[in-house]
N, C-alpha and C positions, 0 to 999 in steps of 0.2 A: 515348825513345818510353816505357823504363823508367820514366823522372822520371815523365812526365805519370799512365801508371798506376799509377806509387805515388801521385800526387797524388789521383787519383779513388778509389784506394780509402780515403784518406783522409777526404774528404766523404762517401764514403756508411759508415764507421764513424760520423762525430759523428751523419748523419742516423738511423742506427741507436741509438743513444745514445740520442738523444729521441726515437724509438718507443719505447723498453726503458724511460724514466722515467713516459712515461706511460701503459705497462700494466701495469708493475709497480709502482713506485715509488709510483705514487699512487695504488695499491690499500690503501696501509697508513692512510689517513686518510679520511675520512668530513668529504666538504663541500656536504651537501646541504643542510644548515640554515644555511648562511653565506649569509647578506642584502647583509650589507657592502660594497659593492665600491668598488676604486679604478683609476686608470689611469696608464699608462704611455704619455708620448709623445713625440716628437722627431721627426729627422729625419737621414736616412744618405745620407751622400756618398762620394765617393769619388774616389780621386788618378788621373786616366787618364794621368800623364805629360804630355810636351810640346804644346804646341799652337801655330800660329800662329795669331797675333793681329794683325788690320790691316801684317800686315809684319814683326811683329818674335814670336821664340820666344820662350813663357812656358814653365819646366819644369815647373812644377807647377800642373794642371789640372784644377779640382774641381768634377766632376758627380754628376747625382744618380743615388744607386744602387735604382732601378727594379725592380721583381720579387723581391726578395731577402726572406729571412727572418730576423725579429726574437725573439729567446729572451729570454724573462723568468724567474728560475728562482725558487722560493721553497721554503725549508727546511720540510720536515713541522713538525719541533719546533715552529717559529714556529706552527704552528697548534693541536698539541696537545704536549707536551712529552713529551722523552723519546722521539718518533717520529723513525725512519730514514726518508731517500729527502728528494725533492722531489716539490713539483709543477712543472709547464712548462705555461708559457702563449704563445701566437706571435701575432703576424700577419706579413702580406708588404705591405712596401711600395709607395705606389703611382707615380705617373709621375714626383710629385718627389720620389719617397726617403722622404716621410711614412709613418708608422706610429701606430698607437694600440694596448695590449695589454691588455685588460680583470684586472684580477687581483683576486678576492674574496677580501676582509681579515677582514669581521666586526666584531666589536668591537676585535680586536686591533692591533696596531703588527706590521706583519711587513716583514722585509729581503729584497731581491729583488736578483737580480743581471742585469744585462741585456747580451745578447750581441749576434753579429750572425754568423748561420751561415757562414764562409768562402764564395766565388763566385768561378765565372772571371768575364772581362769582358779587352775588349783594351784592350790599354797601346802608348801612343807613345812612342815613345824616339827623341833628335833626333841623328843620325849625322852623315855628312861635309857641310861648307858647309852645314850646317843643315837638310842634309835630315831627313824625320821619318818616323818606321819604324815601322808598325805590327806589335805582336804579340799575335796572336790569343792566346787563353785563358790568359792571366795569371792568378796565384793569388791572389786577395784577400784577406787572411789576418792581418793586421798592424793591429788596432788592440787599445783597451785597456776591457774589461769595466767595468759602472757597477754600484754598488751603491746606492740606492735605498731611504729608507725611506717604507713606505704605511700609511696609518691607512685606516678610511672617508671616502671622498667625495674623499680627496684626489686632485690630476692631479700628477704627474713628471714630468720630463723628461727625459730621457738622447738626444744627439745625440750622431753617429759620423761620423769622418773615417776612411776603410777606406783602408792603402795595398796595393802589393801587395810583398812581402817579398824576390819570384823577381824578381829581374833574368835577361836571355837567355841563355843556358847559354855562347852562342855568343859570340866575338869578331869583331866587325864589324872587318876590316881587311884586305879585301880589295876593290879597286879595280877598277870595269870601266867602259869607257864607251858611250855610247849615242849616236847618229848617226843623221839623216834629215833628209827635206827634204817640207815640206809646201807645196804648191799648191795653184792653189784656181780654179773656171772663172771663165773672164773674157771679155774682146773682144779681138781683134788687129785691125791695120789689114794688110792683103794689099794690099804697095809696089805688087804689078804690076796686080791689077785695082782698086785702091783700095777693095774690100768688105770689109767686118767681116764676121769670122769666129769662130766660137764656138774656144776656144781656151785653154789653162791659163800660168797666171804664177806665180812664186813670191809670197808674201804679201807687202804693204806694211806692218803691225803684228805686233805681239808675238801671238801665238796661244798661249793652256795647253794644256799636256799631260800626262795623268795615267800614268804606268808602272809595271802591275802587276807582279812578278813573283810566282812562287807555284812550289811542286812538290806538284801534285793528289797524286802516285802513287810518290812516293819516300821516302826516309827522314826529310820532316820537313812530312808532309800540312798542317799546323797552321800552317804559316809559309807569309805573306804579306807580302810588303814592297810599298812603296807610294813613290813621289817625283816631287812637282811640277817642269815644269818648263815653259819657253815656248820659241817659237823666236823667233831675229833677224828682225829687217827682209824681209830675201830669206827668210824661211819657213824656215833652216835651226835645228835645232837639233842642241846638242851638251854631253850630259850625262854627269855623273862616278858613279856609283852604289858605293856602301860595301856589300859582302855580306858572310856569315860568312866564316869563310879555309878552311871545309869545304863551299863551294856547290857546287865541281866533282861531289862526290858524287851531288847534286843531280839532278832531272828537271827544270830548272827551265823555264818558260814565261814569256815577255816579251809582254807586250799594251801598247801605247800604243792610247790614244787623245784626240783630240782634241775642247775641249770646243765642243759649240754656246753659239750666240751670235747677235746681231741685228748687222746692218750694214747701209752705205748700198752700194749696187752702183748701177753709172752702167750702165742698158743701150739700148742701139743699135736704131735700126728705121730702114726705109726711107721716106722721102717718095714716092710714085710721082708725086705731082704735081709737086712739083718738083726728081724725080730728083736727092736728095740724101738722105746721111743724117744723122738729127737723132739726141740723146742725152735721155733721161727720168733721175732719180735715182729710184731703186726701192729700200725698205726691204727687204732679204730677211734670211731665219736661215739661217748658214753651219753645215751639219749637224755632229752627233758623229759621225767615223768612228775605223774600228781597224787595227791591222794587227798583228800578230803575229811570234815569230820565239823559237828557240831558244837558251839559253846553253849555250856549251863552254870547253873548255880553252883555246881558243887566243884566247878574249875576254880572257884576263888579257894582251895585250900587244895586241892589234886588237881594237876596238871592233866593237861590236856594229850593224852598218852596217841600218837598219829599212828595207822596203817605201818608196818613198813613198806618201806621202799626197795624195790628189785630194778634197778638199774641196768637197760640190756643195752648192749652192743653191738655192733656194726661195724667190721672193717672197710674202711676207708676206699681202697681198691680191693676188690676180694678174690681179682682170677690172680693176686700173687698167691693167696693165702696156700699155704699146700695141702695137699688130700681135699680143698673144696676148690678154690676155682683153679690150682693150679695141680695138673698130677703127676709133675715133677718135680722132682728135688733139686732146685737150679745148681746148687751144691757140688750135688753128687748123682748123676743124669743116668746111671746106672741104676740107681735104689729105687725100687717099687713100692707106691706111698696108699698106704690104706686110705678109702674117703672118710673121712670121717669130718662129721658138720653138727655138733651137739647143740649149736645155739642157733640153729637155722637160717645161717646169715647166706645171705643173696649176693 
């Protein structure tokens, strides 16, 4: 945390220097009579780190640096010979990282230095078994200032690719396991009565999960780690997470979330006319569900056992479901259907 406070102090100092230049150094030269203008334009990108692209991990993922400050600095001596100090002009990048700074030049040629104010952003690093770990508030301050020569009506380009010189201070060498079971609403056949009943059973296909570990009130409140995983064909998930070696000093909160998705569901309804159960294919939304746990030192040996997840379902169009939203069997209009809504669909 001391290191983070130091970084903030550095950024504050830099901002102060810019203000100082604007208020004090610029007062030495009067630019009111300068009519000629030039422009510095460009795009700022920053290396967000690792990323998953169609199942492949790439190590350098460049994204636009939106909302960041670009500084263009011109020596006062370029305006009036022998003058000290600088003139400072700035702009903020748009959603695509683009900027344009207008610079007064008059009839002279000026040499300007273009820079990016360092900023904090999220960085992703690759951990154990291609797991992606998000580091919040990484300091992006590694770039090369550019010099441009500007004359009246000139438009010069200065593009930047900013990287983070700060790697995580913690070593990720502590492995812990996470296991659990995902079940889903389904129908089951009661062999004794031959009736269909609401039930739950392990899912039959992979289910994507997102695990988030955070330390909301401990020694690393800014640290959030995220792991992607999936369950197997029986609804079981068994994941290995790589954590910092001092994670046992944390108050680590674990949240596991199943991702919502569309799926096909076999709905059973009872025909009073024919005295038999019939089935209907229904498109449903399988809901996002979450369970939480805490990490303790015993998890260094014993995997974290999460509470079983029961994923609930909801029809995309309840009005088409026989015996719930639709009292008539469309394929057999003379068939009387029993009302049957064991999952509480609406």
